[in-house]
N, C-alpha and C positions, 0 to 999 in steps of 0.2 A: 504494500500500500504506500502510495506516495503522499507525503504530507506537504501541502502547499505552504510556501512561506507566507507568513502573515506580517504585514507592515503595521506596526503599532499606530493607533490613531494619534494624530497630533493634537496636543492639548490646545484648547482655544486660547487666544491671546487675552491676557488680563485686561479688563476695562481701563480706559485712560482716566486718570484722576485729573479732570480738567481744572479743578480749583487749584491743585498743586502746580499744574503746568502754567496756569495764568499767573500765579504768585511768582513762579520762577521768571517768567517773561517780564513781569512788572519790575522785579528787582534788576533785571538786565537793562531795561530802558530807563530806569531811574538812576543807574550808575553812569559814570562819565558825564558827558554833556553833549547830547545828540545835536543841540542847536548849532554847535561849531561845525559839524558835518552837514546838517540839514540846510544851513544858509547857502551852501554852495549849490544846492539843488533848486534854487528859486526859479530858474528858467522853466523847469518842468511844470510848476504851478501856472505860470503865465501861458504856456502852450496848451495846457489842459483847459483853461478858461476859454481860449480861442476855439479849441475843438468843440467845446460845448456851446459856443456862440452865446455866452451869457449876456443877459440884457440888464441894464440898469434898473434898480428898483425891485428886482426879484430876490426871493429869500434863498440863501445858500447855507447848507450845513456842511462843515468840514469835519470829517470823522477821523479819529486817530491823527489829529492835525500836526502833532509834533510841535515844531516852532513856527507853524502857521504859513507855510509857503502858498498854499491855495487860498487860504483865508485872506492874506494880504492881496493876492492877485485879484480876487473877486471884489474886495472892498475898493480897490483902485478903480474898478469898473462901475462903481456906484451901486453895488448890491448891498442888501441887508444880510450880514454875515454872522453866523454863530459858529464859533471855533471850539472843538471839543477834543479832549484827550484824557486818558486815565492817569497820566503822570502830571501832577500839579506844577512841578518845576519846569516842564516843557511849556505849559500854558503861560507861565510867567515870562519865559523868554519871548514867546509870541506877543504877549501883551506889551513888552518893552519895545519890540519892533513896531507894533501898531502905533504906540505912543509917539515914537520918533517920527513917524510919517503923518501923524494927526489923523489916523484912520479910525472910524467908529466901528469896532467889532465887539460882539459879546463873547466872553470866554466862559466855558462851563466844563467842569470835570465830569466825564461821562465814559461809560464802558461801551465799546462798539457793539457788544453782544446784547446790550440791554439799554437802548437809547431812551433817555427820559423825555420823549417828545410824542405828541399826538400823531395819529395816522395822517398822512398826506399834508404834513406841516411845511414842506419845503418844495421849491421849484427845481432846485439842483441839490444833489447830495454827492459830495466829492471826497476823495482820499488819495493822497500820493504816498506810496510806499508805507502805508500805515495799516489799513484794515486787513491787508494781506497777511499780517502777522497774528491775527486772532486765532486761538486754538480751535474754536468751533466754527468752521468756515461757513457751514450752511446757516447757522444761527445769525452770524454777522451779515451775510448777504440778505437774509430775510428782513433784518432790521433796516438795512439801507433802503430796500424796496418799500417797506412799510411806511417810513416817514417821508417818502418822496411822493408828490401828487401824481395822479394818473396823467399821462402825457408829459410828465417831467422827465428829467435826465439824471442818471447816475454817471459820474465821471471818475475814472480810476487811472492811476499809473502804477503798474506792477512789474517788478523785476521778473525776467524770464529764466527758466531753468538753465538754458544753454548760454545765456549772456554772462558777462563778467561777474556780477554780484551773485547770480545763481551758482556759478562755479566757486565763488568764495564760500558760499554756504556749504557746498559739497566738500570743499577742502577742510573747513572747520569741522564738519560732521564726521570726517575720517579720524579726527583727533579727539573730539568731544561728541560722542554719538547723541542724537536727539532722543527724547523719550520714545519708547517702543509704541508703535501704532500712530504716532502723531503724523499728520499730513504735512508735507513740505509747504512753506509759505509760497515758494516759487511756482506752485501749481496755479496760483492766481494769474500767472503770466502765460497761461495756456488757454487756447480757445476751448478745449475740451471742458475744463472746469468752469469757465465763464458760461458756457451753454448749460452745463449742469445746474449752476446756481441761479441763472437769470432767464433762461429761455421761456419758462412757463409764465413769466410776468411781463415779458417785454414784447414790443412790436419790432424792435431791431437791436442788434448788438454789433457795434463797429469796433474792431480791434486793429490798431495800427502799430506796427513795429517802429520804435524810435530808439535813438541812442542819446544817452546823457554821457558826455565825455568827461571823465575824471582827469583833471590836470593838476599834477603835483610836482614838487621839485625833483623827486626821484621816487622809484619804487619803495625804497627804505622810508622815505618821508610819508608815503601813504600808509605803510604798515604802522609806523609810529603814531600817526594821527588817529587811525581807526582803533589801535590797541589802547590808546589813551582816552579817547572821547566817545567812541561808538560802543554803546553798552554790550551788545552781543559778542563783539570781538574782544572787548576788555574782559568779559566774564569767561570767555573761552581760554584766554591766556591765564587768568587767575586760577582756573581749575586744573592746571597742569604744573608738574614739577619743572625745574629749570631745563632739564634735558629735553623733555617733550615740548616745552615752550620754544626751544631752539628749532626743533623739527617742524613745528607749526609755522614758525617764522620763515624757514626755508621753503616750505610748501606754498605759503602765500606769495612769496617772491616768484616762485616758479609759475604760479597761476597768473600773476601780473605779466610775466614775460611772454606768456602765450597770447596776450591781447595787446600788449604795448606796441604802438605804432609811432613812437616819438622819433626813433632813430638817433637819439642823443641821450645824455644822462637824465633828462627829465622823464616824467611819466605822462603819457597821453593814451588813455585807455577808453574806448567806446564801451559803455555799459548799456546793453540792450534792455528795453522795457516795453511793455504793451501799454499804449494809450487807449483807454476803453471808454466808449460812450454807449450807455444802455438807455434806450428810450422806453419808458413804461407805457403799457397800453391800458 
């Protein structure tokens, strides 16, 4: 009698502790000072407002606004803007920027997965490199759609998996693995996830590949700036002993070298992102 080999059943993956994951992310974004990095991305907010064709006098909600790039861009165009983030220190940086330009923006601490606003409260709901980091992607997308009026627009800028920042995430993940079962933030930079999240509530989804060009004094300067001020990179280095920190440093420089088109000691790296305009029906 032949006894067939039996493959043991694979144990189901343990459920994700989203509260713990969110607390870990909050600690990361609260460390360093993202505003020093975020300020360099201002052009993305300006371009997103143009892609949305925002009109003066309309209500705009900026979700996971960081230091307020889209908030400022919309306010410059005469919109009524509410800027939100769950890190108070980032909102304070955005408030300082708005004050310097004498722009009238309302700032509120808020969780992107549980927005404290009524249904259909805004004409435009926007986020640049912010909402993509929420641990519960479906819940965050549903909140964006809920607070945007029918016929209104959701505007997003999301790093892509194959672009520079997506590859930086991958490099870091090889040294500091993400929590088991957590979906990559870079999936927000794919048409497949955008369709999954928004197709049922939208009349159209436009996704345009764009580049933000990182310009730094050198690759070493970029690593220093991000390891010092950009919370997720800072936390990754802090989680490693000196030998493994050196290995991560080398791998980040190698990742930069794959994209760098400077041809000189400076760093000029195109960072691909998807510029997304979702029109709700």
